[in-house]
C-alpha positions in Angstrom: 0.0 0.0 0.0 1.6 3.3 -1.1 2.2 5.9 1.7 -0.2 8.4 0.1 -3.0 5.8 0.2 -2.6 5.1 3.9 -2.4 8.8 4.7 -5.5 9.7 2.7 -7.5 6.7 3.9 -6.8 7.6 7.6 -7.4 11.3 7.1 -10.7 11.0 5.2 -11.8 7.6 6.5 -12.3 6.4 2.9 -13.2 2.7 2.6 -11.0 0.8 0.2 -13.1 -1.3 -2.2 -12.5 -5.0 -1.8 -11.6 -5.5 -5.5 -11.8 -4.0 -8.9 -15.3 -5.3 -9.4 -16.6 -2.7 -7.0 -15.2 0.0 -9.4 -16.3 -1.8 -12.5 -19.9 -1.9 -11.2 -19.9 1.9 -11.3 -19.1 2.1 -15.0 -22.2 2.0 -17.2 -22.6 1.1 -20.9 -24.2 3.7 -23.2 -25.1 2.0 -26.5 -24.7 3.9 -29.8 -22.7 6.8 -28.4 -21.2 8.9 -29.9 -22.4 7.1 -33.0 -24.2 3.9 -33.9 -22.3 0.7 -33.1 -20.1 2.2 -30.3 -20.6 1.0 -26.8 -19.5 4.0 -24.7 -18.1 3.3 -21.2 -19.5 6.1 -19.0 -17.3 6.8 -16.0 -19.5 9.5 -14.5 -21.1 7.3 -11.9 -17.5 6.4 -10.7 -16.6 10.0 -10.6 -19.6 10.8 -8.5 -18.8 8.2 -5.8 -16.2 9.8 -3.5 -14.8 6.8 -1.8 -14.6 4.8 -5.1 -13.0 7.8 -7.0 -10.3 8.2 -4.3 -9.6 4.5 -4.3 -9.4 4.6 -8.1 -6.9 7.4 -8.2 -4.8 5.8 -5.5 -4.7 2.5 -7.3 -3.7 4.2 -10.6 -1.0 6.2 -8.7 0.2 3.0 -7.1 0.7 1.4 -10.5 3.2 4.2 -11.2 4.6 5.0 -7.7 8.1 3.8 -8.4 8.5 5.2 -11.9 10.3 8.4 -10.9 7.7 10.5 -12.7 8.4 14.3 -13.1 5.1 15.2 -14.8 1.8 13.6 -15.7 0.3 14.4 -19.1 -3.5 14.2 -19.3 -5.4 14.0 -22.6 -8.5 16.2 -23.2 -11.1 15.9 -21.7 -11.7 13.0 -19.3 -7.9 12.4 -19.2 -7.7 15.8 -17.4 -9.9 14.4 -14.6 -7.9 11.2 -14.2 -4.5 12.7 -15.0 -4.7 15.7 -12.7 -5.8 13.6 -9.8 -3.0 11.0 -10.4 -0.4 13.9 -10.6 -1.7 15.2 -7.3 -1.4 11.8 -5.7 2.1 11.4 -7.0 3.0 15.0 -6.0 4.1 16.0 -9.5 3.1 18.6 -12.1 0.3 18.1 -14.6 0.4 18.9 -18.3 -2.9 19.1 -20.4 -2.9 18.0 -24.0 -5.7 19.8 -25.8 -7.5 20.1 -29.0 -6.4 22.9 -31.4 -6.7 26.6 -30.4 -7.4 25.8 -26.7 -4.0 26.6 -25.2 -2.9 30.2 -24.9 0.9 29.9 -25.3 3.1 28.6 -28.1 2.2 25.0 -29.0 3.4 22.0 -30.9 0.9 19.6 -32.4 0.3 16.1 -33.7 -2.6 14.9 -35.9 -3.7 11.3 -35.7 -6.5 8.9 -36.7 -8.9 7.4 -34.2 -11.8 4.9 -34.4 -14.2 7.4 -35.8 -12.3 10.2 -37.5 -9.1 12.4 -37.3 -8.0 14.6 -34.5 -5.2 16.9 -33.4 -3.6 17.3 -30.0 -1.5 20.3 -28.9 0.9 20.9 -26.0 2.6 24.0 -24.8 6.2 24.1 -26.1 7.5 24.6 -22.6 5.2 22.0 -20.9 7.8 19.3 -20.6 11.6 19.7 -20.7 14.3 17.5 -22.2 15.1 14.8 -19.6 11.7 15.0 -17.9 10.2 11.6 -17.0 6.5 11.7 -18.1 3.6 9.5 -17.4 0.7 9.7 -19.9 -2.8 9.2 -18.4 -6.2 9.0 -20.0 -9.5 7.5 -19.1 -9.7 4.9 -21.9 -7.2 3.0 -24.1 -9.2 2.0 -27.2 -7.4 1.9 -30.6 -4.3 3.7 -29.2 -4.2 6.6 -31.7 -4.7 9.3 -29.1 -2.1 7.8 -26.7 0.4 7.3 -29.6 0.0 11.0 -30.5 0.6 12.0 -26.8 3.8 9.8 -26.8 4.9 11.6 -30.0 4.3 15.1 -28.5 6.2 14.2 -25.3 9.1 12.6 -27.1 9.3 15.4 -29.6 9.9 17.8 -26.6 12.9 15.6 -25.6 11.2 14.1 -22.6 11.1 10.3 -21.7 7.7 8.5 -21.6 8.0 6.2 -18.6 4.6 4.8 -19.0 1.0 5.2 -20.1 -1.8 4.5 -17.6 -5.5 4.1 -18.2 -8.6 3.8 -16.1 -10.2 1.5 -18.7 -8.7 -0.6 -21.6 -10.8 -2.0 -24.4 -8.4 -5.0 -25.1 -10.3 -6.2 -28.2 -9.2 -3.0 -30.0 -5.5 -3.8 -29.4 -4.5 -0.2 -28.5 -1.3 -1.4 -26.9 0.1 -2.2 -30.3 0.2 1.5 -31.0 2.5 2.1 -28.0 5.7 0.0 -28.7 8.3 0.4 -26.0 5.9 2.2 -23.6 5.0 0.3 -20.4 1.1 0.3 -20.3 -1.0 -0.2 -17.3 -4.8 -0.3 -17.0 -6.9 -0.6 -13.9 -10.0 -2.2 -15.6 -10.0 -4.2 -18.8 -12.8 -5.2 -21.1 
């Protein structure tokens, strides 16, 4: 049990779920969203359950506790929720990766394909520095295109990607294949 888990559990009297199934039960399926044929995994019930959310973040942080992380990168938009909370738990800085024209300073960008279209991610040019050890965090690993773009942005800035961590992984989409050489961890798999 990581030190931060014990401290937070004692301070807030947060019950630790007995296993991952307690968290999985809080994720609901939404059929045909955002388009027909997609089964969307809705994490908002998990976000709304304080004890389960704290336990989720502590478990995700524990997966990466020994990685010597300097910064956590979170991918717009739900990746901000998960990534910022993991960064807080690890005691490191947080870097948002955003869609075009959403960041106010100089940016670098990468365009990529995803399961239902094309997208672009941007990062401030000074968000990570050469030599930084960066953990990429998002809510879902699906086809891997978004995570691969994040890896490209971080490495392009001269930083090292020490891992990619996800709340959920849709294993049948084989997203890990898009992240060669990157240690991948997922809390819940489907």
